[in-house]
C-alpha positions as CSV (number, residue, x, y, z in Angstrom):
1,M,77.1,-111.2,254.8
2,N,77.5,-110.8,251.1
3,K,76.1,-108.1,248.9
4,E,73.1,-110.1,247.6
5,K,71.9,-111.0,251.1
6,V,72.2,-107.4,252.2
7,L,70.2,-106.1,249.3
8,D,67.6,-108.8,249.8
9,S,67.3,-107.9,253.5
10,L,66.9,-104.2,252.7
11,S,64.4,-105.0,249.9
12,F,62.3,-107.0,252.4
13,V,62.4,-104.2,255.0
14,V,61.5,-101.5,252.4
15,G,58.6,-103.7,251.1
16,A,57.2,-104.3,254.6
17,I,57.4,-100.6,255.5
18,T,55.8,-99.5,252.3
19,I,52.9,-101.9,252.7
20,V,52.3,-100.8,256.3
21,C,52.4,-97.1,255.4
22,A,50.1,-97.6,252.4
23,V,47.6,-99.4,254.7
24,I,47.7,-96.6,257.2
25,L,47.0,-94.1,254.5
26,K,44.3,-96.2,252.8
27,D,41.7,-93.5,253.4
28,N,43.8,-91.1,251.2
29,I,44.2,-93.0,248.0
30,V,46.5,-90.4,246.4
31,M,48.9,-90.2,249.3
32,A,48.8,-94.0,249.7
33,G,49.7,-94.3,246.0
34,I,52.6,-91.8,246.3
35,V,54.0,-93.6,249.3
36,A,53.6,-96.9,247.5
37,G,55.4,-95.4,244.5
38,C,58.3,-94.2,246.6
39,G,58.6,-97.6,248.3
40,A,58.4,-99.4,244.9
41,S,61.2,-97.1,243.5
42,I,63.5,-97.9,246.4
43,Y,62.7,-101.6,246.3
44,G,63.2,-101.6,242.5
45,L,66.5,-99.8,242.8
46,L,67.8,-102.4,245.4
47,K,66.7,-105.2,243.1
48,A,68.4,-103.5,240.1
49,L,71.6,-103.2,242.1
50,G,71.3,-106.9,242.7
51,K,71.2,-107.4,239.0
52,T,67.6,-108.6,239.1
53,T,65.9,-107.6,235.8
54,Y,62.4,-107.0,237.1
55,G,64.0,-104.4,239.5
56,Y,64.3,-102.1,236.5
57,I,60.5,-102.4,235.8
58,I,59.6,-101.8,239.5
59,L,61.9,-98.8,239.8
60,S,60.5,-97.2,236.6
61,V,56.8,-97.8,237.4
62,G,57.4,-96.5,241.0
63,L,58.9,-93.3,239.8
64,G,56.2,-92.9,237.2
65,L,53.5,-93.5,239.8
66,V,54.9,-90.9,242.2
67,A,55.3,-88.2,239.4
68,S,51.8,-88.8,238.0
69,L,50.0,-88.8,241.3
70,T,51.8,-85.7,242.4
71,L,50.7,-83.9,239.2
72,Y,47.2,-85.1,239.7
73,K,47.1,-84.1,243.4
74,F,48.1,-80.5,242.5
75,S,45.5,-80.5,239.6
76,I,48.1,-80.1,236.9
77,L,46.8,-83.2,235.1
78,D,43.3,-84.7,235.2
79,R,42.9,-88.5,235.9
80,P,43.1,-89.8,232.3
81,D,46.1,-87.6,231.5
82,A,47.8,-88.6,234.7
83,L,47.4,-92.2,233.8
84,T,48.9,-91.6,230.3
85,F,51.7,-89.6,231.9
86,M,52.5,-92.5,234.2
87,I,52.6,-95.1,231.4
88,C,54.8,-92.9,229.2
89,L,57.1,-91.8,231.9
90,S,57.5,-95.3,233.2
91,T,58.4,-96.5,229.7
92,F,60.9,-93.7,229.2
93,L,62.5,-94.4,232.5
94,L,62.6,-98.1,232.0
95,M,64.5,-97.7,228.8
96,L,66.8,-95.1,230.4
97,V,67.5,-97.2,233.5
98,T,68.1,-100.3,231.3
99,F,70.7,-98.5,229.2
100,I,72.5,-97.2,232.3
101,F,72.6,-100.5,234.2
102,D,73.4,-102.4,231.0
103,Y,76.4,-100.1,230.5
104,L,77.5,-100.5,234.2
105,N,77.1,-104.3,234.0
106,R,79.0,-104.6,230.8
107,K,81.8,-102.6,232.2
108,A,82.1,-105.0,235.1
109,I,81.8,-108.0,232.9
110,F,84.6,-106.9,230.5
111,K,86.8,-106.1,233.5
112,L,86.5,-109.8,234.5
113,Y,86.5,-111.3,230.9
114,S,89.4,-109.1,229.6
115,L,90.7,-111.4,226.9
116,K,89.1,-111.0,223.5
117,C,89.3,-114.2,221.4
118,E,87.9,-115.3,218.0
119,A,85.9,-118.5,218.1
120,E,84.4,-120.7,215.4
121,V,80.8,-121.9,215.5
122,I,81.0,-125.7,215.3
123,D,77.5,-126.8,216.3
124,L,74.0,-125.6,216.9
125,V,72.2,-127.7,219.5
126,K,68.4,-127.4,219.3
127,N,66.4,-127.1,222.4
128,P,64.5,-130.5,222.7
129,N,61.9,-129.0,225.0
130,T,60.2,-126.7,222.5
131,R,59.0,-126.8,218.9
132,K,60.4,-123.4,218.2
133,D,63.9,-122.9,216.9
134,Y,66.0,-122.2,219.9
135,F,69.6,-123.2,219.8
136,Q,72.6,-123.4,222.0
137,V,75.6,-122.2,220.0
138,M,78.7,-124.4,220.5
139,C,82.1,-122.8,219.7
140,S,85.7,-123.8,219.5
141,Y,88.7,-121.5,220.1
142,E,92.4,-121.7,220.7
143,L,94.2,-119.9,223.5
144,N,97.8,-120.5,224.7
145,E,98.2,-123.4,222.3
146,K,95.1,-125.2,223.9
147,Y,91.8,-125.8,222.3
148,Y,88.5,-125.2,224.1
149,T,84.9,-126.0,223.3
150,V,82.2,-123.9,225.0
151,G,78.5,-123.3,224.5
152,T,76.2,-120.3,225.2
153,P,74.8,-120.4,228.7
154,G,71.2,-120.7,227.3
155,Y,69.3,-121.2,224.1
156,I,68.8,-118.3,221.7
157,G,66.1,-117.8,219.2
158,R,67.2,-114.6,217.4
159,F,70.3,-113.6,215.5
160,I,71.6,-117.2,215.4
161,P,75.0,-117.5,213.8
162,K,75.7,-120.1,211.1
163,M,78.0,-123.1,211.2
164,G,81.5,-122.0,210.5
165,D,80.9,-118.4,211.5
166,K,83.6,-116.6,213.4
167,I,82.4,-114.7,216.5
168,N,84.2,-112.8,219.2
169,I,84.1,-114.2,222.7
170,Y,85.6,-112.8,225.9
171,V,87.7,-115.1,228.1
172,N,88.5,-114.9,231.8
173,P,92.4,-114.7,231.9
174,L,92.4,-116.7,235.2
175,D,90.3,-119.5,233.7
176,N,90.5,-119.9,230.0
177,A,87.5,-122.2,229.9
178,D,85.3,-119.4,231.5
179,V,83.9,-117.2,228.7
180,Y,81.4,-114.5,228.1
181,F,79.3,-114.4,224.9
182,D,78.6,-110.8,223.9
183,K,75.5,-109.9,222.0
184,D,75.6,-110.0,218.2
185,I,76.1,-106.5,216.6
186,K,72.7,-106.9,214.9
187,E,71.0,-107.6,218.2
188,K,72.7,-104.6,219.8
189,I,71.5,-102.3,217.0
190,Y,68.0,-103.7,217.2
191,E,67.7,-103.3,221.0
192,T,69.3,-99.8,220.9
193,L,67.0,-98.5,218.2
194,L,63.9,-100.1,219.8
195,G,64.8,-98.5,223.2
196,L,65.5,-95.0,221.6
197,F,62.2,-95.2,219.6
198,L,60.2,-96.0,222.8
199,M,61.9,-93.2,224.7
200,L,61.3,-90.7,221.9
201,A,57.6,-91.7,221.5
202,S,57.0,-91.6,225.2
203,L,58.7,-88.1,225.4
204,I,56.6,-86.7,222.6
205,I,53.3,-88.0,224.2
206,I,54.4,-86.5,227.6
207,I,55.1,-83.1,226.0
208,T,51.7,-83.1,224.2
209,L,50.0,-83.5,227.7
210,F,51.2,-80.1,228.7
211,I,50.6,-78.2,225.5
């Protein structure tokens, strides 16, 4: 059984147990919520390990729910503040978890695609299924005296390079036609600054709840 099937099976078991426990504790809403948050955190972690993007969200919201309900249960925060705390903590954790898993995923990707190569943008293919400007970037590159033409795996709508631009791609040394397109430096900066801003704003709000 491969890793994905194991994680899916574990996720199903965790989800089922969480639902049953939450139903049993339905008369105690706070405890049911804490149990649901714990289950959601484990479920989200398993999905995140399976490289499923929404796993990050479930993990973060689950941890935020557990923390906020615990503080509410012990009368440290009232209901409105506990809700604010959950939203802000979930946002903070979502950005943090995203940064961590993105780093780990990129490390694994660059281990596979270890050859860095300069490619030239030779065409921009517009997505025919939408009116918005989404393009597949087609590139040409030379490696080991052979020329290859590849395109991005999907259509992009931001930070689109121009025809003739030189971009760096990463090539699988075992299959020179198998490539990885890294994010544009501008997109990396944008996403990093946005994530840091959300983390900082959430942290400031959390601190003010206890002042």
